[in-house]
Kinemage of the C-alpha trace (Angstrom):
@kinemage 1
@onewidth
@group {chain A} dominant
@subgroup {mainchain}
@vectorlist {calphas} color= white
{ca met a 1} P 0.000 0.000 0.000
{ca pro a 2} L 1.159 3.615 -0.342
{ca gln a 3} L 3.968 4.171 2.138
{ca ala a 4} L 2.754 7.438 3.649
{ca thr a 5} L -0.299 9.665 3.711
{ca ile a 6} L -0.229 13.347 4.523
{ca ile a 7} L -3.539 15.008 5.270
{ca thr a 8} L -3.885 18.792 5.154
{ca ser a 9} L -7.392 20.126 5.559
{ca asn a 10} L -9.528 18.242 3.014
{ca thr a 11} L -6.548 17.267 0.850
{ca thr a 12} L -4.768 13.920 1.263
{ca leu a 13} L -1.358 13.363 -0.306
{ca leu a 14} L -0.358 9.740 -0.911
{ca lys a 15} L 3.362 9.046 -1.190
{ca ser a 16} L 4.685 5.837 -2.654
{ca asp a 17} L 7.951 4.078 -1.858
{ca thr a 18} L 10.191 6.941 -2.950
{ca asn a 19} L 12.554 9.396 -1.291
{ca leu a 20} L 11.297 12.284 -3.405
{ca ala a 21} L 10.099 15.288 -1.390
{ca ile a 22} L 6.633 15.326 -2.952
{ca thr a 23} L 4.255 18.164 -2.122
{ca ala a 24} L 0.679 18.904 -3.148
{ca ser a 25} L 1.957 21.391 -5.735
{ca trp a 26} L 3.422 18.478 -7.725
{ca phe a 27} L -0.131 17.656 -8.815
{ca glu a 28} L -0.820 21.107 -10.251
{ca pro a 29} L 0.062 21.621 -13.951
{ca asp a 30} L 0.745 25.308 -13.292
{ca phe a 31} L 3.526 24.360 -10.866
{ca trp a 32} L 5.386 22.486 -13.587
{ca gln a 33} L 4.560 25.123 -16.197
{ca gln a 34} L 6.229 27.784 -14.045
{ca gln a 35} L 9.361 25.638 -13.946
{ca gln a 36} L 9.222 25.112 -17.710
{ca ala a 37} L 9.016 21.391 -16.991
{ca leu a 38} L 5.689 20.688 -18.678
{ca ala a 39} L 6.605 18.670 -21.770
{ca gly a 40} L 3.166 17.953 -23.196
{ca thr a 41} L -0.347 16.690 -22.601
{ca gly a 42} L -2.376 13.635 -23.538
{ca ser a 43} L -5.705 11.960 -22.977
{ca gly a 44} L -7.167 8.600 -22.028
{ca arg a 45} L -9.139 7.668 -18.947
{ca gly a 46} L -8.143 11.045 -17.548
{ca glu a 47} L -6.363 14.232 -18.439
{ca val a 48} L -2.618 13.604 -18.748
{ca trp a 49} L 0.485 15.802 -18.406
{ca phe a 50} L 4.077 14.810 -19.231
{ca ile a 51} L 6.719 16.333 -16.969
{ca asn a 52} L 10.478 16.611 -17.507
{ca ser a 53} L 11.865 18.171 -14.350
{ca gln a 54} L 14.974 18.380 -12.194
{ca phe a 55} L 13.371 15.742 -9.974
{ca gly a 56} L 12.763 13.279 -12.788
{ca arg a 57} L 10.435 12.517 -15.680
{ca phe a 58} L 6.837 11.872 -14.703
{ca val a 59} L 3.334 11.346 -16.031
{ca met a 60} L 0.526 13.028 -14.108
{ca arg a 61} L -3.016 11.827 -14.670
{ca arg a 62} L -6.187 13.482 -13.423
{ca tyr a 63} L -8.943 10.975 -12.766
{ca arg a 64} L -12.193 11.573 -14.563
{ca arg a 65} L -15.359 9.663 -15.219
{ca gly a 66} L -16.291 7.952 -18.448
{ca gly a 67} L -19.552 7.005 -20.096
{ca leu a 68} L -22.844 8.832 -19.864
{ca ile a 69} L -22.329 10.005 -16.297
{ca ala a 70} L -19.354 12.095 -17.449
{ca lys a 71} L -21.770 14.486 -19.155
{ca leu a 72} L -23.080 15.466 -15.717
{ca asn a 73} L -20.093 14.747 -13.486
{ca lys a 74} L -16.612 14.646 -14.998
{ca arg a 75} L -14.299 14.622 -12.003
{ca his a 76} L -16.138 13.943 -8.760
{ca phe a 77} L -16.223 10.514 -7.098
{ca leu a 78} L -18.178 9.430 -4.031
{ca phe a 79} L -15.867 9.236 -1.004
{ca thr a 80} L -16.268 5.951 0.893
{ca gly a 81} L -12.932 5.886 2.688
{ca leu a 82} L -9.226 6.449 2.075
{ca lys a 83} L -8.498 2.922 0.885
{ca gln a 84} L -11.340 3.023 -1.633
{ca thr a 85} L -10.102 6.127 -3.447
{ca arg a 86} L -8.869 5.716 -7.016
{ca pro a 87} L -5.276 6.875 -6.353
{ca trp a 88} L -4.887 4.667 -3.246
{ca leu a 89} L -6.115 1.604 -5.118
{ca glu a 90} L -3.971 2.228 -8.187
{ca leu a 91} L -0.815 3.058 -6.228
{ca ser a 92} L -1.270 -0.042 -4.082
{ca leu a 93} L -1.731 -2.247 -7.150
{ca leu a 94} L 1.311 -0.746 -8.893
{ca glu a 95} L 3.472 -1.368 -5.838
{ca his a 96} L 2.215 -4.942 -5.619
{ca met a 97} L 2.870 -5.594 -9.308
{ca arg a 98} L 6.384 -4.221 -9.049
{ca ser a 99} L 7.001 -6.573 -6.122
{ca leu a 100} L 6.009 -9.364 -8.531
{ca asp a 101} L 8.540 -8.028 -11.078
{ca leu a 102} L 5.841 -7.161 -13.604
{ca pro a 103} L 6.699 -4.425 -16.166
{ca val a 104} L 4.667 -1.450 -14.922
{ca pro a 105} L 5.600 2.200 -14.277
{ca arg a 106} L 7.172 3.141 -10.951
{ca pro a 107} L 4.506 4.744 -8.743
{ca ile a 108} L 5.405 8.142 -7.276
{ca gly a 109} L 2.311 9.399 -5.467
{ca gly a 110} L -1.285 10.494 -5.601
{ca ile a 111} L -3.572 13.093 -4.128
{ca tyr a 112} L -7.260 13.578 -3.538
{ca thr a 113} L -9.325 16.479 -2.281
{ca arg a 114} L -12.642 15.941 -0.484
{ca glu a 115} L -15.649 18.227 -0.734
{ca lys a 116} L -19.196 17.511 0.482
{ca gly a 117} L -18.835 13.738 0.427
{ca phe a 118} L -17.058 13.604 -2.938
{ca tyr a 119} L -13.433 13.807 -4.019
{ca gln a 120} L -11.242 14.696 -6.996
{ca ala a 121} L -7.870 13.038 -7.554
{ca glu a 122} L -4.594 12.872 -9.462
{ca leu a 123} L -1.831 10.265 -9.812
{ca leu a 124} L 1.883 10.613 -10.517
{ca thr a 125} L 4.036 7.834 -12.003
{ca glu a 126} L 7.510 7.730 -13.462
{ca thr a 127} L 7.809 7.973 -17.246
{ca ile a 128} L 8.861 4.810 -19.070
{ca asp a 129} L 12.061 5.927 -20.764
{ca lys a 130} L 12.094 6.064 -24.569
{ca ala a 131} L 8.841 4.176 -25.005
{ca gln a 132} L 5.908 4.424 -27.410
{ca asp a 133} L 2.477 2.928 -27.126
{ca leu a 134} L 1.463 0.092 -29.396
{ca phe a 135} L -1.082 2.266 -31.197
{ca glu a 136} L 1.530 4.775 -32.363
{ca leu a 137} L 3.968 2.065 -33.412
{ca ile a 138} L 1.379 0.260 -35.514
{ca lys a 139} L 0.034 3.477 -36.991
{ca ala a 140} L 3.574 4.416 -38.035
{ca gly a 141} L 3.806 1.193 -40.046
{ca asn a 142} L 5.977 -0.768 -37.605
{ca ser a 143} L 3.603 -3.652 -36.941
{ca gly a 144} L 5.829 -6.078 -38.829
{ca gln a 145} L 8.841 -5.180 -36.676
{ca leu a 146} L 7.046 -5.826 -33.384
{ca asn a 147} L 7.580 -9.039 -31.450
{ca trp a 148} L 3.943 -10.076 -31.160
{ca gln a 149} L 4.839 -13.325 -29.461
{ca glu a 150} L 6.647 -11.416 -26.712
{ca ile a 151} L 3.627 -9.127 -26.245
{ca gly a 152} L 1.464 -12.199 -25.744
{ca gln a 153} L 3.930 -13.654 -23.236
{ca val a 154} L 3.941 -10.447 -21.184
{ca ile a 155} L 0.142 -10.266 -21.000
{ca lys a 156} L 0.140 -13.909 -19.881
{ca lys a 157} L 2.539 -13.024 -17.048
{ca phe a 158} L 0.017 -10.514 -15.723
{ca his a 159} L -2.791 -13.041 -15.965
{ca asp a 160} L -0.696 -15.740 -14.282
{ca lys a 161} L -0.347 -13.359 -11.308
{ca gly a 162} L -4.088 -12.724 -11.312
{ca ile a 163} L -3.852 -9.139 -12.562
{ca tyr a 164} L -7.046 -8.011 -14.238
{ca his a 165} L -6.696 -4.963 -16.501
{ca ser a 166} L -10.117 -3.384 -16.966
{ca asp a 167} L -9.121 -1.557 -20.161
{ca leu a 168} L -6.481 -3.594 -21.950
{ca asn a 169} L -6.022 -1.940 -25.335
{ca cys a 170} L -3.330 -0.876 -27.795
{ca his a 171} L -2.908 2.486 -26.031
{ca asn a 172} L -2.045 0.849 -22.697
{ca ile a 173} L 0.732 -1.411 -23.972
{ca met a 174} L 4.107 0.259 -24.524
{ca ile a 175} L 7.397 -0.810 -26.096
{ca asp a 176} L 10.660 0.857 -25.055
{ca his a 177} L 13.902 1.359 -27.008
{ca ala a 178} L 15.159 -2.053 -25.836
{ca asn a 179} L 11.934 -3.690 -27.094
{ca lys a 180} L 10.745 -4.357 -23.547
{ca val a 181} L 6.956 -4.596 -23.261
{ca trp a 182} L 5.221 -2.547 -20.555
{ca val a 183} L 1.597 -2.209 -19.449
{ca ile a 184} L 0.190 1.075 -18.095
{ca asp a 185} L -2.992 2.731 -16.772
{ca phe a 186} L -4.294 0.559 -13.937
{ca asp a 187} L -7.241 2.690 -12.854
{ca lys a 188} L -10.157 0.407 -11.877
{ca cys a 189} L -7.921 -2.664 -12.203
{ca glu a 190} L -7.401 -5.297 -9.529
{ca gln a 191} L -5.973 -8.631 -8.537
{ca arg a 192} L -8.392 -11.515 -8.987
{ca thr a 193} L -8.482 -15.253 -8.648
{ca lys a 194} L -7.385 -16.706 -11.971
{ca asn a 195} L -10.358 -17.482 -14.139
{ca glu a 196} L -10.505 -18.277 -17.848
{ca lys a 197} L -13.598 -16.119 -18.309
{ca trp a 198} L -12.075 -12.756 -17.333
{ca met a 199} L -8.713 -13.660 -18.818
{ca gln a 200} L -10.321 -14.363 -22.199
{ca ala a 201} L -12.409 -11.199 -21.870
{ca asn a 202} L -9.142 -9.253 -21.476
{ca ile a 203} L -7.766 -10.751 -24.683
{ca asp a 204} L -11.028 -10.096 -26.519
{ca arg a 205} L -10.982 -6.464 -25.384
{ca phe a 206} L -7.445 -6.038 -26.668
{ca lys a 207} L -8.404 -7.547 -30.031
{ca arg a 208} L -11.416 -5.222 -30.301
{ca ser a 209} L -9.158 -2.223 -29.744
{ca leu a 210} L -6.943 -3.308 -32.643
{ca asp a 211} L -9.954 -3.881 -34.897
{ca lys a 212} L -11.473 -0.549 -33.951
{ca glu a 213} L -8.314 1.415 -34.733
{ca ser a 214} L -7.931 -0.384 -38.064
{ca thr a 215} L -11.346 0.933 -39.119
{ca leu a 216} L -10.413 4.484 -38.087
{ca his a 217} L -6.901 4.652 -39.571
{ca ser a 218} L -6.101 3.263 -43.000
{ca gln a 219} L -2.406 2.851 -42.119
{ca phe a 220} L -3.173 0.915 -38.935
{ca asn a 221} L -2.814 -2.767 -39.809
{ca val a 222} L -2.291 -5.940 -37.799
{ca ser a 223} L -2.139 -9.093 -39.921
{ca asp a 224} L -3.732 -12.416 -39.042
{ca ala a 225} L -0.227 -13.882 -38.742
{ca gln a 226} L 0.772 -11.214 -36.220
{ca trp a 227} L -2.333 -11.857 -34.123
{ca arg a 228} L -1.637 -15.598 -34.241
{ca ala a 229} L 1.892 -14.890 -32.996
{ca phe a 230} L 0.409 -12.930 -30.090
{ca leu a 231} L -1.862 -15.861 -29.206
{ca glu a 232} L 1.013 -18.326 -29.495
{ca gly a 233} L 3.027 -16.228 -27.052
{ca tyr a 234} L 0.090 -15.950 -24.691
{ca arg a 235} L -0.687 -19.658 -24.752
{ca gly a 236} L 2.958 -20.579 -24.344
């Protein structure tokens, strides 16, 4: 679980197993902008900022809701206790997965602010050095150079440890400069008892993400042979 919690007023700062002197200001984009350390932004399950600072290279993600409810409530979550907050759960899972030697980002810290029974939250993780997500690599025409069997083997390692990824897709799998496969974005994910049903559902979700992107981008192509290689790696 997160190593330390610091509570100031209605704001709770969660610090992971790191000796960095994290403060609440680390979760404010303006803080990094003032230091000229804000390297870019992104999107996904939440708003994302990329930070290159004197303290290190980080990714900051602001939790937000998805689906229809997001039209009415984008950032507020019902508070039911510290250990049920999104950043606590994700930090705890990341620390556990790293203890299992699974390829996930190093957790740095999280924060949440309570107001009238609800909270808003952000998470900070270390950047995976010189890595690109699978979507960008395929879109750039590099599908044939990817080791699809290795990707399958890595996903199987997560499943063998009972790690359920609620949104396994081609944006949440990354390949670094040494061709190491990483998995990111563990919001709403958890450890489960191994079960073929959810494990297969994970694989099916990943395949749907590839099919979806291929219909949206003409240059995004994954061949049947490449998908078979993925399955061969997964099935061992």
